[in-house]
C-alpha positions, 0 to 999 in steps of 0.5 A, a space after each residue: 494294527 498300523 499306526 494312523 494319523 488322527 488328521 488324515 487316516 494315513 501313517 505319519 511320514 518318516 519325517 514325523 516318526 521313527 522307522 519301524 523294523 521293516 522299514 530299516 531293513 528295506 533302507 539297508 537293502 536299498 542301500 545295498 542296491 545302490 552299492 551294487 548298481 555303482 559303476 567304476 566311474 561313480 555313476 549309478 544307474 537305476 532300471 527304467 524298463 527292461 534294458 533301459 537305465 536312468 543315470 542318477 546324478 552323483 548329488 542325487 545318490 549321495 543324498 539318497 544313500 545318506 537318507 537310506 543310512 539314517 533310516 536304516 539305523 532307525 533315525 527319523 528323517 527330518 524334512 522341511 515343510 513345503 510351505 517353508 520360505 527360503 532365501 534366493 541362495 537356497 532356491 538357486 541351489 535347489 534349482 541348479 541355477 545362479 542366483 543372478 539367473 534366479 533373480 532374473 526369473 523373479 524380476 520377470 514374475 516367473 516365480 512368486 516371492 516375498 520381499 523382506 526389506 532388501 532380501 527376497 524370500 520363496 516358498 519352497 512349493 513355489 520352486 518345486 512347482 516351477 521345476 515341475 513345469 520346466 521338466 514338463 516343458 522340456 519333455 515336451 520339447 523333446 517329444 516334439 523334436 523326436 516326432 519331427 526327426 521320425 517324420 523327416 527321417 534325418 536329424 541334420 539337414 543335408 546341406 547343414 554345416 558339419 553334415 558329411 556329403 559325398 559328391 562325384 563319381 561313385 
């Protein structure tokens, strides 16, 4: 019988319990998978579809390997709650933007925050929601660009700077 939480009937997350033997074994196997997928240049590519791969950024790879190693050793995987408040510096690290850029977003009201004296605090969930919206917007823009290229049959206008044209007798 599986270990169930009293609140929602689901198994508690690994941030609230120690991993079981099967989970430890899976973590070891996944850590080995990362090792085997590791290329000489340090890039790890995860399969997306047959013949398609997604490059995993080095920071993400290192985080995943560290988490898998903890789990494979039977350690708990502590995660901060989504409702925790973080500093502008912590949020800018998560988002991959400068503090000045993030402060600009806060001033423009793009992300909600709470002022505590001279400092600002942001809910971790708000940061993750914003990142999700931005990624969706980028995917939509890429799809629109791809559709336009497919319809026009070209990615570069003929007389655009940098385009190659040949003129004269052939």
